[in-house]
C-alpha positions as CSV (number, residue, x, y, z in Angstrom):
1,X,0.0,0.0,0.0
2,X,2.8,2.4,0.9
3,X,4.4,2.1,-2.6
4,X,1.1,3.0,-4.2
5,X,0.9,6.1,-2.1
6,X,4.5,7.1,-3.0
7,X,3.7,6.5,-6.7
8,X,0.6,8.7,-6.5
9,X,2.6,11.5,-4.7
10,X,5.3,11.3,-7.4
11,X,2.6,11.8,-10.0
12,X,1.2,14.7,-8.1
13,X,4.7,16.3,-7.9
14,X,5.2,15.8,-11.6
15,X,1.8,17.3,-12.3
16,X,2.5,20.3,-10.1
17,X,5.8,20.9,-11.9
18,X,4.1,20.7,-15.3
19,X,1.5,23.2,-14.1
20,X,4.2,25.5,-13.0
21,X,5.9,25.3,-16.4
22,X,2.7,25.7,-18.3
23,X,1.8,28.7,-16.1
24,X,5.2,30.3,-17.0
25,X,4.3,30.0,-20.7
26,X,1.0,31.9,-20.3
27,X,1.5,35.4,-21.5
28,X,-1.0,37.1,-19.2
29,X,-0.1,40.3,-17.5
30,X,-2.2,41.0,-14.4
31,X,-0.9,44.5,-13.7
32,X,1.7,43.5,-11.1
33,X,5.0,41.9,-12.1
34,X,5.2,38.2,-11.2
35,X,1.5,37.7,-10.6
36,X,0.3,34.3,-11.8
37,X,-2.8,32.3,-11.9
38,X,-1.5,29.7,-9.4
39,X,-2.2,26.5,-11.4
40,X,0.0,24.3,-9.3
41,X,-2.2,25.1,-6.3
42,X,-4.9,22.8,-7.8
43,X,-2.5,19.9,-7.2
44,X,-1.6,21.2,-3.7
45,X,-5.2,21.4,-2.7
46,X,-5.9,17.9,-4.0
47,X,-2.9,16.5,-2.1
48,X,-4.1,18.3,1.0
49,X,-7.5,16.7,0.8
50,X,-6.6,13.3,-0.6
51,X,-3.4,12.6,1.3
52,X,-2.9,15.1,4.2
53,X,-1.0,18.1,5.3
54,X,2.5,16.7,5.5
55,X,2.3,15.3,2.0
56,X,0.9,18.6,0.6
57,X,3.6,20.8,2.2
58,X,6.3,18.3,1.0
59,X,4.9,18.3,-2.6
60,X,4.7,22.1,-2.5
61,X,8.2,22.7,-1.3
62,X,9.7,20.2,-3.6
63,X,7.8,21.7,-6.6
64,X,9.1,25.2,-5.7
65,X,12.7,24.1,-5.3
66,X,12.8,21.9,-8.4
67,X,11.0,24.3,-10.7
68,X,13.0,27.2,-9.2
69,X,16.3,25.5,-9.9
70,X,15.2,24.6,-13.4
71,X,13.4,27.7,-14.6
72,X,14.0,30.7,-12.3
73,X,16.4,32.1,-9.8
74,X,17.0,32.3,-6.0
75,X,14.7,35.3,-5.5
76,X,11.8,33.6,-7.2
77,X,12.3,30.6,-5.0
78,X,12.3,32.8,-1.9
79,X,9.2,34.6,-2.9
80,X,7.4,31.4,-3.8
81,X,8.4,29.7,-0.6
82,X,7.3,32.6,1.5
83,X,3.9,32.7,-0.2
84,X,3.5,28.9,-0.2
85,X,4.3,28.5,3.5
86,X,2.0,31.4,4.5
87,X,-0.9,30.2,2.4
88,X,-0.4,26.6,3.4
89,X,-0.6,27.4,7.1
90,X,-3.8,29.3,6.7
91,X,-5.3,26.6,4.4
92,X,-4.4,23.8,6.8
93,X,-5.8,25.6,9.8
94,X,-9.1,26.4,8.0
95,X,-9.4,22.8,6.8
96,X,-8.7,21.5,10.2
97,X,-11.8,23.3,11.6
98,X,-14.0,21.4,9.1
99,X,-16.2,24.5,8.8
100,X,-15.1,25.7,5.4
101,X,-15.5,24.4,1.8
102,X,-12.5,23.7,-0.4
103,X,-13.3,26.8,-2.5
104,X,-13.3,29.1,0.5
105,X,-10.0,27.6,1.8
106,X,-8.5,28.1,-1.7
107,X,-9.6,31.8,-1.7
108,X,-7.9,32.3,1.7
109,X,-4.9,30.4,0.3
110,X,-4.6,32.8,-2.7
111,X,-5.0,35.9,-0.5
112,X,-2.4,34.8,2.0
113,X,0.0,33.6,-0.7
114,X,0.1,37.1,-2.1
115,X,0.4,38.6,1.4
116,X,3.3,36.3,2.2
117,X,5.1,37.2,-1.0
118,X,4.5,40.9,-0.3
119,X,6.0,40.6,3.2
120,X,9.0,38.8,1.7
121,X,9.4,41.5,-0.9
122,X,9.2,44.3,1.7
123,X,11.8,42.4,3.8
124,X,14.2,41.7,0.9
125,X,14.0,45.1,-0.7
126,X,13.7,46.9,2.6
127,X,11.0,49.2,1.4
128,X,7.7,49.3,3.1
129,X,6.2,51.4,0.3
130,X,5.6,48.1,-1.5
131,X,2.7,47.7,0.8
132,X,0.7,49.9,-1.6
133,X,0.3,46.8,-3.7
134,X,-1.7,45.1,-1.0
135,X,-5.2,46.0,-2.2
136,X,-4.4,44.8,-5.8
137,X,-2.8,41.7,-4.4
138,X,-5.8,40.9,-2.1
139,X,-8.2,41.2,-5.0
140,X,-6.0,39.1,-7.3
141,X,-5.6,36.5,-4.5
142,X,-9.3,36.4,-4.1
143,X,-10.0,35.9,-7.8
144,X,-7.3,33.4,-8.5
145,X,-8.0,31.5,-5.3
146,X,-11.7,31.3,-6.3
147,X,-10.8,30.0,-9.8
148,X,-8.3,27.5,-8.4
149,X,-10.7,26.4,-5.7
150,X,-13.5,25.7,-8.2
151,X,-11.2,23.7,-10.5
152,X,-9.7,21.7,-7.6
153,X,-13.2,21.0,-6.1
154,X,-14.5,19.7,-9.5
155,X,-11.4,17.5,-9.9
156,X,-11.8,16.2,-6.3
157,X,-15.4,15.3,-6.8
158,X,-14.6,13.4,-10.0
159,X,-11.6,11.6,-8.4
160,X,-13.8,10.4,-5.6
161,X,-16.3,9.0,-8.1
162,X,-13.7,7.4,-10.3
163,X,-11.2,6.0,-7.8
164,X,-11.6,4.4,-4.5
165,X,-9.2,6.7,-2.7
166,X,-9.2,4.7,0.5
167,X,-6.8,2.3,-1.4
168,X,-4.0,4.9,-1.6
169,X,-3.5,5.3,2.1
């Protein structure tokens, strides 16, 4: 059983990395440099719900490090890690309460991902004036979190219908 779980997690990591790469190819400008849709977060949400928090944070950190080394630079890795850790903590705590739907959790994840990246940028650049981007980033986090949450929820529903996910534990 454990090898099956490792195989599924390897597939999820590969899928998250592919989504990261595909996202880097999308020529959409959202008004703020570096702002993205967050496609890999579909996979992270699915791993959080299907496997658990430790697996989800592991896949997220590995995805950021591997894609960062292959496609970006150290600053991108730092910004991504700060946003990912901040959003993951919030998503995990909200999921743990069992009071919120996956879509709501994703929205908060998107908002806190942007907030975490902004805090990292303020710290690295040592310029608190960057906080003027906060309203734009909150709106963007809400919208992208909503879209990612809807997509992840739809995939999760279909996965539960197609597979007997109890087998992968």
